[in-house]
C-alpha positions as CSV (number, residue, x, y, z in Angstrom):
1,M,127.8,129.5,-100.6
2,N,125.6,129.4,-103.5
3,G,123.0,126.6,-103.5
4,L,123.8,125.5,-106.8
5,V,127.3,124.5,-106.4
6,I,126.0,122.3,-103.3
7,V,123.7,120.6,-105.3
8,L,126.1,120.2,-108.2
9,I,128.7,118.7,-105.5
10,A,126.2,116.4,-104.3
11,I,125.1,115.1,-107.7
12,V,128.8,114.3,-108.5
13,L,129.6,112.6,-105.3
14,L,126.1,110.3,-105.0
15,A,126.7,109.5,-108.8
16,A,130.2,108.5,-108.3
17,G,129.2,106.7,-105.0
18,Y,126.4,104.5,-107.0
19,L,128.8,103.8,-110.1
20,L,132.0,102.9,-107.9
21,Y,130.9,101.6,-104.4
22,G,127.4,100.4,-105.4
23,R,128.6,98.1,-108.4
24,W,131.6,97.2,-106.5
25,L,129.4,95.7,-103.5
26,A,127.0,94.0,-106.4
27,K,130.1,92.3,-107.9
28,K,131.7,91.2,-104.6
29,W,128.3,89.8,-103.3
30,G,127.4,88.3,-106.6
31,I,124.6,89.1,-109.1
32,D,123.3,86.1,-111.1
33,P,120.9,87.4,-114.0
34,K,119.8,83.7,-115.0
35,A,118.8,83.1,-111.4
36,E,115.1,82.3,-110.8
37,T,114.0,85.2,-108.6
38,P,111.2,84.7,-105.6
39,A,108.8,86.8,-107.8
40,V,109.0,84.4,-110.6
41,K,109.4,81.2,-108.5
42,Y,106.3,82.0,-106.3
43,E,104.2,84.3,-108.4
44,D,100.8,84.4,-106.6
45,G,99.3,87.5,-107.7
46,E,99.1,88.9,-104.1
47,D,102.5,89.5,-103.0
48,F,104.9,87.9,-105.4
49,V,104.4,89.9,-108.6
50,P,107.2,90.0,-111.2
51,S,107.6,93.5,-112.3
52,S,109.7,95.5,-114.6
53,R,112.8,97.4,-113.2
54,F,111.4,101.0,-113.1
55,T,108.0,99.6,-111.6
56,V,110.1,98.1,-108.6
57,F,112.2,101.2,-108.3
58,S,109.2,103.6,-108.1
59,H,107.7,101.4,-105.5
60,Q,111.1,101.2,-103.6
61,F,111.9,105.0,-104.0
62,S,108.1,106.2,-103.2
63,S,107.9,103.8,-100.2
64,I,111.4,104.8,-98.5
65,A,111.2,108.5,-99.7
66,G,108.6,109.5,-96.7
67,A,108.4,112.5,-94.6
68,G,112.1,111.8,-93.4
69,P,114.0,113.6,-96.3
70,V,112.0,116.8,-95.9
71,T,111.7,116.7,-92.0
72,G,115.1,115.4,-91.2
73,P,117.3,117.9,-92.8
74,I,115.1,121.0,-92.0
75,L,115.1,120.1,-88.1
76,A,118.6,119.1,-88.3
77,S,119.5,122.7,-90.0
78,V,119.9,124.3,-86.5
79,F,123.4,122.8,-86.3
80,G,124.3,124.7,-89.6
81,W,124.4,123.3,-93.2
82,V,127.7,121.5,-93.4
83,P,127.1,118.8,-90.9
84,V,123.8,118.2,-92.5
85,F,125.4,118.1,-96.0
86,L,128.1,115.9,-94.7
87,W,126.0,113.3,-92.9
88,I,123.6,113.0,-95.7
89,V,126.1,112.2,-98.6
90,V,128.3,109.9,-96.2
91,G,125.4,108.3,-94.5
92,G,123.6,107.8,-97.8
93,L,126.3,106.4,-99.6
94,F,128.1,104.2,-96.9
95,F,125.3,103.5,-94.5
96,G,121.8,103.9,-96.1
97,A,122.4,102.5,-99.6
98,V,124.5,99.5,-98.5
99,Q,121.6,98.5,-95.7
100,D,118.8,99.0,-98.3
101,F,120.7,97.0,-101.0
102,G,121.8,94.3,-98.4
103,A,118.4,93.6,-97.0
104,L,117.0,93.4,-100.7
105,Y,119.9,91.3,-102.0
106,A,119.6,88.8,-98.7
107,S,115.9,88.6,-99.1
108,V,115.9,87.9,-102.8
109,K,118.7,85.2,-102.2
110,N,116.6,83.7,-99.5
111,E,113.1,83.1,-101.4
112,G,111.9,86.7,-100.7
113,K,111.9,86.2,-97.1
114,S,111.6,89.0,-94.6
115,M,114.3,90.2,-92.4
116,G,112.9,88.3,-89.4
117,M,112.8,84.9,-91.2
118,I,116.4,85.3,-92.6
119,I,117.4,86.2,-88.9
120,E,115.6,82.8,-87.9
121,K,117.8,81.0,-90.7
122,Y,121.0,82.3,-90.0
123,I,120.6,83.3,-86.0
124,G,117.7,81.3,-84.6
125,K,114.1,81.5,-83.8
126,M,114.6,83.5,-80.5
127,G,116.2,86.4,-82.7
128,R,113.3,86.2,-85.3
129,K,110.8,86.5,-82.5
130,L,112.3,89.6,-80.9
131,F,113.2,91.1,-84.2
132,M,109.5,90.9,-85.3
133,L,108.4,92.4,-82.2
134,F,110.9,95.3,-82.4
135,C,109.8,95.8,-86.1
136,W,106.1,95.8,-85.2
137,L,106.5,98.2,-82.3
138,F,108.5,100.5,-85.0
139,T,105.7,100.5,-87.5
140,L,103.2,101.9,-84.9
141,L,105.7,105.0,-84.4
142,V,105.7,105.3,-88.3
143,I,102.1,105.0,-88.5
144,A,101.6,107.5,-85.9
145,A,104.2,110.1,-87.1
146,F,103.1,110.1,-90.6
147,T,99.5,109.8,-90.2
148,D,99.7,112.9,-87.9
149,M,101.8,114.7,-90.7
150,V,99.3,113.9,-93.7
151,A,96.3,114.5,-91.6
152,G,97.6,117.9,-90.6
153,T,98.4,118.4,-94.5
154,F,95.1,117.8,-95.4
155,N,93.4,119.8,-92.7
156,A,91.6,122.7,-94.4
157,Y,91.3,124.4,-90.9
158,P,94.9,124.5,-89.4
159,A,94.2,127.7,-87.7
160,G,91.0,126.7,-86.1
161,D,89.2,129.9,-86.9
162,G,86.8,128.6,-89.6
163,N,88.8,129.8,-92.6
164,A,89.4,127.1,-95.1
165,V,92.9,126.9,-96.6
166,Y,92.4,126.1,-100.4
167,A,95.7,124.5,-101.2
168,N,95.3,121.8,-98.3
169,G,91.6,120.9,-99.6
170,A,93.0,120.7,-103.4
171,A,95.9,118.5,-102.4
172,A,93.6,116.2,-100.3
173,T,91.2,115.7,-103.3
174,V,94.2,114.8,-105.8
175,S,95.4,112.3,-103.0
176,M,91.9,110.7,-102.7
177,L,91.6,110.5,-106.6
178,F,95.1,108.7,-106.6
179,I,93.7,105.8,-104.8
180,G,90.6,105.2,-106.8
181,V,92.7,105.9,-110.1
182,A,95.5,103.6,-108.8
183,V,93.0,100.6,-108.6
184,I,91.8,101.5,-112.4
185,L,95.7,101.6,-113.5
186,G,96.5,98.4,-111.6
187,I,93.6,96.5,-113.2
188,I,94.7,97.9,-116.7
189,L,98.3,96.9,-116.3
190,K,97.0,93.4,-115.1
191,K,95.2,93.0,-118.3
192,A,98.2,94.4,-120.3
193,P,101.2,93.1,-118.5
194,K,103.4,93.6,-121.6
195,M,102.7,97.4,-122.2
196,N,105.3,99.3,-123.3
197,E,107.2,101.3,-120.3
198,I,107.1,104.5,-122.5
199,V,103.3,104.2,-122.9
200,K,102.8,103.3,-119.4
201,G,104.6,106.3,-118.3
202,I,102.7,108.6,-120.5
203,V,99.5,107.2,-119.3
204,A,100.4,107.5,-115.6
205,I,101.7,111.2,-116.3
206,A,98.3,112.1,-118.2
207,L,96.3,110.7,-115.1
208,I,98.3,112.8,-112.6
209,V,97.6,116.0,-114.6
210,V,93.8,115.3,-114.9
211,M,93.7,114.4,-111.2
212,F,95.6,117.6,-110.3
213,A,93.0,119.7,-112.6
214,V,90.1,118.2,-110.7
215,G,91.6,118.7,-107.3
216,M,91.9,122.5,-108.2
217,K,88.4,122.7,-109.0
218,L,87.0,120.6,-106.4
219,P,89.0,120.7,-103.0
220,I,87.9,118.9,-99.9
221,Y,87.4,120.9,-96.8
222,T,87.2,119.0,-93.6
223,N,89.3,118.8,-90.3
224,K,92.2,117.2,-89.2
225,T,90.4,114.4,-87.0
226,M,88.1,113.4,-89.9
227,W,91.4,113.0,-92.0
228,I,92.8,110.6,-89.5
229,Y,89.9,108.3,-89.7
230,I,90.1,108.5,-93.6
231,I,93.8,107.6,-93.6
232,M,93.4,104.8,-91.3
233,I,90.4,103.3,-93.6
234,Y,93.0,103.7,-96.7
235,L,95.7,102.0,-94.5
236,F,93.5,99.2,-94.0
237,L,92.7,98.6,-97.7
238,A,96.6,99.1,-98.7
239,S,97.3,96.6,-96.0
240,V,95.0,93.7,-97.3
241,L,94.7,94.4,-101.0
242,P,97.0,92.5,-103.6
243,M,100.3,94.6,-104.4
244,W,99.1,95.0,-108.0
245,L,96.0,96.5,-107.5
246,L,96.4,99.3,-105.1
247,M,100.1,99.8,-103.8
248,Q,102.3,99.1,-107.1
249,P,100.4,101.6,-109.4
250,R,99.8,104.3,-106.8
251,D,103.7,104.2,-106.2
252,Y,104.3,104.0,-110.0
253,M,102.3,107.3,-110.4
254,T,103.6,108.8,-107.3
255,T,107.2,108.6,-108.6
256,F,106.5,110.6,-111.6
257,M,105.1,113.3,-109.3
258,L,108.0,113.1,-106.9
259,L,110.7,113.1,-109.8
260,G,108.8,116.3,-111.1
261,M,109.2,117.7,-107.5
262,I,112.7,117.3,-107.5
263,I,113.3,118.3,-111.1
264,G,111.2,121.5,-110.4
265,A,113.3,122.1,-107.2
266,V,116.5,121.7,-109.2
267,V,115.6,124.0,-112.1
268,G,114.3,126.4,-109.5
269,V,117.8,126.2,-107.9
270,V,119.5,126.5,-111.1
271,V,117.4,129.9,-112.0
272,A,117.6,131.3,-108.5
273,H,121.1,130.0,-107.5
274,P,120.3,131.2,-103.9
275,A,122.9,131.9,-101.6
276,M,122.8,129.6,-98.4
277,Q,121.5,132.0,-95.7
278,L,122.0,129.3,-93.0
279,N,125.0,129.4,-90.9
280,A,127.8,126.7,-91.8
281,F,128.2,125.5,-88.3
282,N,126.5,126.5,-85.2
283,G,128.4,124.3,-82.6
284,F,128.3,121.0,-80.9
285,V,125.7,122.1,-78.2
286,L,122.6,124.2,-78.7
287,T,120.7,125.8,-76.1
288,G,117.0,126.1,-76.6
289,T,114.7,129.0,-75.7
290,D,113.5,126.9,-72.8
291,G,116.9,126.5,-71.6
292,S,117.1,122.9,-72.8
293,K,120.2,121.6,-74.4
294,S,120.6,119.7,-77.9
295,Y,124.1,117.6,-78.8
296,L,125.2,117.4,-82.2
297,F,125.9,113.5,-81.2
298,P,123.4,111.9,-81.3
299,T,120.8,114.4,-82.3
300,L,121.9,115.3,-85.8
301,F,122.2,111.5,-86.7
302,V,118.8,110.4,-85.4
303,T,116.9,113.4,-86.6
304,I,118.3,113.0,-90.2
305,A,117.1,109.3,-90.7
306,C,115.7,108.6,-94.3
307,G,118.0,111.0,-96.3
308,A,120.9,109.2,-94.7
309,V,120.2,105.7,-93.3
310,S,116.8,104.1,-92.4
311,G,115.7,101.1,-90.8
312,F,112.5,101.2,-92.3
313,H,113.8,100.9,-95.9
314,S,115.1,97.4,-95.0
315,L,111.7,96.6,-94.3
316,V,110.7,97.9,-97.5
317,S,113.4,96.1,-99.2
318,S,112.8,92.6,-97.8
319,E,108.9,92.7,-97.2
320,T,107.6,93.9,-100.5
321,S,110.5,95.0,-103.1
322,S,112.2,91.7,-103.1
323,K,109.0,89.8,-103.7
324,T,108.6,91.8,-107.1
325,I,112.2,91.8,-108.4
326,R,112.0,89.9,-112.0
327,N,115.8,89.7,-112.4
328,E,118.6,90.0,-110.0
329,K,120.5,92.6,-112.2
330,D,117.7,95.0,-111.2
331,M,118.7,94.8,-107.6
332,P,121.4,97.5,-107.8
333,M,119.3,100.1,-109.2
334,V,116.1,99.5,-106.9
335,G,118.3,98.8,-103.6
336,Y,121.3,101.1,-103.9
337,G,119.9,103.7,-106.7
338,A,116.5,104.6,-104.6
339,M,118.6,105.1,-101.7
340,V,120.9,107.7,-103.8
341,V,118.0,109.6,-105.1
342,E,116.5,110.0,-101.8
343,S,119.8,111.4,-100.6
344,L,119.8,113.9,-103.3
345,L,116.2,114.8,-102.2
346,G,117.6,115.5,-98.6
347,I,120.2,117.7,-100.1
348,I,117.6,119.6,-102.3
349,V,115.7,120.2,-99.1
350,L,118.8,121.6,-97.4
351,V,119.2,124.0,-100.1
352,V,115.5,125.2,-100.1
353,V,115.6,126.0,-96.5
354,G,119.0,127.7,-96.8
355,A,117.5,129.8,-99.1
356,V,114.6,130.9,-97.1
357,A,116.5,130.8,-93.7
358,V,116.2,134.0,-91.5
359,N,119.2,135.3,-89.6
360,G,121.1,132.1,-90.2
361,T,118.6,129.8,-88.8
362,K,115.4,127.8,-90.3
363,P,112.3,130.0,-90.7
364,D,109.4,129.2,-88.2
365,G,106.7,126.6,-89.5
366,T,106.5,123.0,-90.0
367,P,109.2,121.4,-92.1
368,F,106.4,120.5,-94.9
369,A,105.1,124.1,-94.9
370,I,108.7,125.4,-95.4
371,F,109.8,123.3,-98.1
372,S,106.6,123.6,-99.8
373,S,106.7,127.6,-99.6
374,G,110.3,127.6,-100.8
375,V,110.0,125.3,-103.8
376,A,106.8,127.2,-104.8
377,G,108.6,130.4,-104.5
378,F,111.1,129.0,-107.0
379,L,108.5,127.5,-109.5
380,E,106.8,131.1,-109.6
381,M,110.0,132.6,-110.8
382,L,109.5,130.2,-113.7
383,G,106.1,131.6,-114.3
384,V,104.1,129.1,-112.6
385,P,100.9,130.9,-110.9
386,N,101.1,131.0,-107.1
387,D,97.9,128.6,-106.6
388,V,99.2,126.0,-108.8
389,A,102.8,125.8,-107.5
390,T,101.5,125.9,-103.9
391,V,98.8,123.0,-104.6
392,F,101.4,121.2,-106.3
393,M,104.0,121.1,-103.8
394,T,101.4,120.6,-101.0
395,M,100.3,117.6,-103.0
396,C,103.8,116.2,-103.3
397,V,105.0,116.6,-99.7
398,S,101.6,114.7,-98.5
399,A,102.6,112.0,-101.2
400,L,105.9,111.7,-99.7
401,A,104.4,110.6,-96.3
402,L,101.3,108.7,-97.7
403,T,103.2,106.3,-99.7
404,S,105.6,105.4,-96.9
405,L,102.3,105.2,-94.6
406,D,100.5,102.5,-97.0
407,S,103.9,100.4,-97.2
408,V,104.5,100.5,-93.3
409,A,100.6,99.5,-92.5
410,R,101.3,96.5,-94.8
411,I,104.7,95.7,-93.3
412,G,103.2,96.1,-89.9
413,R,100.4,93.7,-90.5
414,M,103.1,91.2,-91.6
415,S,105.4,91.4,-88.7
416,F,102.3,90.9,-86.3
417,Q,101.6,87.7,-88.4
418,E,105.2,86.6,-88.2
419,L,105.2,86.9,-84.4
420,F,102.6,84.0,-84.2
421,Y,103.8,81.9,-87.2
422,E,105.7,78.6,-86.0
423,D,106.6,75.9,-88.3
424,T,103.8,76.5,-90.8
425,T,102.2,79.4,-92.5
426,D,99.1,77.1,-93.4
427,P,96.0,78.2,-91.5
428,A,94.4,74.8,-91.7
429,K,97.2,73.4,-89.7
430,M,97.0,76.1,-87.1
431,G,94.9,76.2,-83.8
432,G,92.2,78.4,-83.5
433,V,93.6,81.2,-81.4
434,R,96.8,81.3,-83.7
435,R,94.5,81.0,-86.8
436,V,93.0,84.5,-85.4
437,L,96.2,85.9,-84.8
438,T,97.8,85.3,-88.1
439,N,94.5,86.6,-90.0
440,K,95.7,89.4,-92.1
441,Y,92.5,91.5,-91.4
442,F,92.7,91.0,-87.7
443,A,96.5,91.7,-87.7
444,T,95.8,95.0,-89.7
445,I,93.2,96.0,-87.2
446,V,95.3,95.5,-84.0
447,T,98.2,97.4,-85.8
448,L,96.1,100.3,-87.0
449,F,94.5,100.5,-83.5
450,F,97.5,100.9,-81.5
451,G,99.1,103.1,-84.3
452,Y,96.0,105.5,-83.9
453,L,96.6,105.5,-80.1
454,L,100.2,106.9,-80.7
455,T,98.9,109.5,-83.2
456,L,97.1,111.1,-80.4
457,G,100.3,112.6,-79.1
458,G,101.3,114.4,-82.5
459,Y,104.1,114.0,-84.6
460,N,106.3,116.5,-82.6
461,N,106.1,114.0,-79.5
462,V,106.6,110.9,-81.6
463,W,109.4,112.1,-83.7
464,P,112.2,111.9,-81.5
465,L,111.4,108.4,-80.6
466,F,110.6,107.4,-84.1
467,G,114.2,108.8,-85.2
468,S,115.9,106.7,-82.4
469,A,113.9,103.1,-83.2
470,N,114.3,103.9,-86.7
471,Q,118.3,104.0,-86.7
472,L,118.2,101.2,-84.0
473,L,116.5,99.3,-86.5
474,A,119.1,100.1,-89.1
475,A,121.9,99.0,-86.8
476,L,120.2,95.7,-85.9
477,V,119.6,94.9,-89.7
478,L,123.2,95.8,-90.5
479,I,124.2,93.2,-88.0
480,A,122.1,90.5,-89.3
481,L,123.1,91.1,-92.7
482,A,126.6,90.8,-91.6
483,V,126.0,87.4,-90.1
484,F,124.2,86.4,-93.4
485,L,127.3,87.6,-95.6
486,K,129.7,85.8,-93.3
487,T,127.7,82.7,-93.2
488,T,127.6,82.4,-96.9
489,G,131.3,83.4,-97.7
490,R,130.6,86.9,-98.9
491,T,132.3,90.4,-97.9
492,G,130.7,91.6,-94.7
493,W,133.3,94.0,-93.2
494,T,131.9,97.1,-95.2
495,L,129.1,96.9,-92.7
496,Y,131.0,96.7,-89.6
497,V,131.7,100.7,-89.1
498,P,128.1,101.6,-89.9
499,M,126.6,99.2,-87.4
500,V,128.8,100.1,-84.6
501,S,128.1,103.7,-85.3
502,M,124.4,103.3,-85.4
503,L,124.4,101.2,-82.2
504,A,126.3,103.8,-80.5
505,V,123.9,106.7,-81.8
506,T,120.6,105.3,-81.0
507,F,121.3,103.5,-77.7
508,T,122.4,107.1,-76.7
509,A,119.5,108.8,-78.1
510,L,116.8,106.5,-76.5
511,V,118.5,106.7,-73.2
512,Q,118.1,110.4,-73.5
513,K,114.5,110.1,-74.4
514,F,114.0,107.8,-71.6
515,I,115.3,110.3,-69.0
516,A,113.1,112.9,-70.4
517,L,110.1,110.9,-70.5
518,V,110.7,109.7,-66.7
519,S,111.4,113.6,-65.9
520,N,107.8,114.4,-67.0
521,V,106.5,111.6,-65.1
522,M,108.2,112.7,-61.9
523,N,107.3,116.3,-62.3
524,G,103.5,115.3,-62.9
525,T,103.4,116.8,-66.3
526,A,103.0,113.4,-68.0
527,V,100.0,112.8,-70.2
528,F,99.5,108.8,-70.3
529,L,98.6,108.8,-74.1
530,I,101.5,110.8,-75.0
531,D,104.3,110.6,-72.3
532,G,103.0,107.2,-70.9
533,L,102.7,105.1,-74.3
534,Q,105.9,106.5,-75.4
535,L,107.7,105.5,-72.4
536,I,106.3,101.9,-72.6
537,V,107.5,101.9,-76.1
538,A,111.0,103.2,-75.5
539,V,111.6,100.8,-72.8
540,L,110.3,97.7,-74.8
541,L,112.6,99.2,-77.7
542,M,115.9,99.3,-75.6
543,V,115.5,95.8,-74.2
544,L,114.3,94.2,-77.4
545,G,117.4,96.1,-79.1
546,V,119.9,94.9,-76.5
547,M,118.4,91.3,-76.9
548,V,118.6,91.3,-80.5
549,A,121.8,92.9,-80.8
550,A,123.4,90.3,-78.2
551,S,122.1,87.3,-80.2
552,C,123.3,88.5,-83.7
553,F,126.8,89.5,-82.2
554,T,127.1,86.2,-80.5
555,K,126.6,84.6,-84.0
556,L,128.9,87.0,-85.7
557,L,131.8,86.6,-83.5
558,K,131.8,82.7,-83.6
559,T,134.9,81.4,-84.9
560,K,134.5,78.5,-87.7
561,K,135.5,76.0,-85.2
562,Q,133.1,76.9,-82.8
563,E,130.4,76.9,-85.5
564,E,131.4,73.4,-86.6
565,A,131.4,72.4,-83.1
């Protein structure tokens, strides 16, 4: 089938879903343009920062569009392009976008509270504690997987033979410039808060062009280990600095770059209109070269996370974006719309890998390398020089993971702090130990330290566990949102099928991963920093998942008379 036709079908379906289903949900739940949002009510210049619709959208999209939309569809393409296409579209519209919008909506309607605090309000304190511990463990997996990916992308010596790769070094320079320039842009926007959106966009694009030109001239050549250390330092800064100073301006500029990547890929598909070289369907059970079997259920649904549904998105919605929404009418575009665009990115990735597939299956190489080389080939057809196209795509795919990393580091820090909050968040009213545990600098260091330990296992080992935990988090959030909607008299039945489906998928995947890790231990092939740590995390995630789900379901299934009693 022609790749262009697949993209056009996806655009029509996703646009229709946003205009019809997304707007219907907003109408049923209730949007009040005159209501005072938490960003306005609690503006503090740190986390609560009233922002324009596109600024919040850019933060949401940049944060959620991590490595998942690239990695997931490419890895899952071994099952064939049809199941991947169907899950991205159906999952994106009826699972992922509903969860993202729901988490944003619930947080804005509850004074910008995190999902953990919302669970405490509607379910109980124990539910919050369990949920926040689950969230914190999950952020460690994200930090580990995405840090390894970014460091690998920036690694100038991937072959280990001493020969530097120019594209990796140039993309690294651009990414480092992004951090410094983001701070400068943040200060400018702080001094001129009413700057025209068009002018602001022109400034951002001009800065991107300048940084790209400098990166092309001055590549940074260093190894993967050094990049892991550099990324950890950046994550510390992103976690503790005010939103307006680093994360918001960085995400704002990154969004233009990512949209440029999507537009470039779409134009390339239009010009090349490649035929899908992937098989349409390869079966429900696949056998690997080592004899291991991979099952469509649940593998497909935990491999394609961010392109269809991702629990991480709910943390972005409720921990950061909800605190910057200036008007409630912006919520559908930010919550539902950003997910729709990400699903489109997942479809484009599928078409790209389909265009370069060999013998009906994806080519060898990492997902980032496959996608980068594929789109770079499209851009070359448009007359873009090979070096420019390769550096641009390498820069874009690394930005996908890096923008999620800075958000998840901040969310991980906040989750750790919330674990130890009791009746007050005022340090002056806490004991000495609790004051240290809730200190944002201490919480950040602890989070990054354990994230670093898991990074040592590499993303190939962490990704299956990350995918399972990510989708389980989505299921738990959907249950909590169903309780919120029921308690507040809003329509919540639309969440029932997604939450039950994701619970079945994720617990099956976690049990499979647990069996595989135990098998490694029994065979004597396990390494503690890889298999051992992952086994501990897997067990904790399963136990916490059961406990959180049980407490949520208990509340959800209570009748009105039981609640009154």
